C-alpha positions in Angstrom: -1.1 -18.2 -9.9 2.7 -17.8 -10.0 2.4 -14.7 -12.2 -0.6 -13.0 -10.5 1.2 -10.0 -9.2 2.8 -8.1 -11.9 -0.1 -5.8 -12.8 -0.4 -2.4 -11.3 -3.9 -2.1 -12.4 -4.8 -4.7 -9.6 -3.3 -2.5 -7.1 -5.4 0.4 -8.4 -8.5 -1.6 -8.3 -8.0 -2.7 -4.7 -7.3 1.0 -3.8 -10.4 2.1 -5.5 -12.4 -0.6 -3.6 -10.9 1.0 -0.3 -12.4 4.2 -1.3 -9.3 6.1 -2.6 -9.2 7.8 -5.9 -6.2 8.8 -8.1 -6.6 12.5 -7.3 -3.1 13.3 -6.4 0.4 12.0 -6.5 0.2 10.5 -3.0 -2.2 7.8 -4.6 0.5 6.9 -7.0 3.2 6.8 -4.3 1.0 4.3 -2.4 0.3 2.1 -5.5 3.8 1.9 -6.6 4.9 1.0 -3.1 2.3 -1.9 -3.2 3.3 -2.9 -6.6 7.1 -3.0 -5.7 6.4 -4.9 -2.4 4.3 -7.4 -4.3 7.3 -8.2 -6.4 9.8 -7.8 -3.6 7.9 -8.9 -0.3 11.1 -9.0 1.7 11.3 -5.2 1.2 8.7 -5.0 3.6 10.7 -6.0 6.6 12.6 -2.8 6.6 10.7 -0.4 4.1 12.8 2.5 4.9 16.0 0.7 3.5 14.9 0.0 -0.1 11.1 0.5 -0.6 10.6 4.0 0.3 13.7 5.2 -1.5 12.7 3.3 -4.7 9.3 5.0 -4.7 10.9 8.4 -3.8 13.3 8.0 -6.7 10.5 7.1 -9.1 8.6 10.3 -8.4 11.7 12.6 -7.6 10.6 13.2 -4.0 12.1 12.7 -0.7 11.5 9.2 1.0 10.0 10.9 4.1 7.4 12.4 1.8 6.4 8.9 0.6 6.0 7.6 4.1 4.0 10.6 5.1 1.8 10.1 2.1 1.3 6.4 2.7 0.7 7.2 6.5 -2.0 9.7 5.4 -3.8 7.0 3.4 -3.5 4.3 6.2 -5.2 6.9 8.6 -7.7 8.0 6.2 -8.7 4.4 5.4 -9.0 3.7 9.0 -11.1 6.9 9.8 -13.3 6.9 6.8 -13.5 3.4 5.6 -12.5 0.9 8.3 -14.9 -1.9 7.3 -13.2 -2.9 4.1 -9.8 -2.4 5.6 -10.7 -4.7 8.4 -12.0 -7.2 6.1 -8.5 -7.4 4.7 -6.6 -7.9 7.7 -5.7 -11.3 9.2 -5.6 -10.0 12.8 -8.1 -7.6 14.0 -7.1 -3.9 13.8 -7.6 -1.9 16.8 -6.0 1.3 15.8 -4.9 2.9 12.4 -2.2 0.9 10.8 1.2 2.3 10.4 2.5 2.8 6.8 4.5 -0.4 6.8 1.3 -2.5 8.5 -0.8 -0.9 5.7 1.5 -1.9 2.9 1.7 -5.4 4.2 -2.1 -5.7 4.5 -2.4 -4.5 0.8 0.4 -6.5 -0.4 -1.1 -9.7 1.0 -4.3 -9.0 -0.7 -2.5 -8.6 -4.1 -0.2 -11.5 -3.6 -3.3 -13.9 -2.6 -5.1 -12.6 -5.7 -8.1 -11.6 -3.5 -8.6 -8.3 -5.4 
């Protein structure tokens, strides 16, 4: 529905289903980024402008660290657990997604309410 987005727990659930666990701060960088993107989808057009800085600010880190962490998750999900990731994408993935692509895939799921 209109308000299906606002719960970060849904984001955690999606990430758990992709095989990630909340073992380090990187998980929270990723989940907060997906959460913010689901509320502000236009931020995904140029994530380095607003999205990464917002996440970085929330966790007192450098935006580059946020990108690196999300890239790490994108690669990990591709190499360790490609099937669930593939099942979420509209177009077939032929390589590990970039951090921005990864965020777009996850955000689409959250917004569609297919979690």
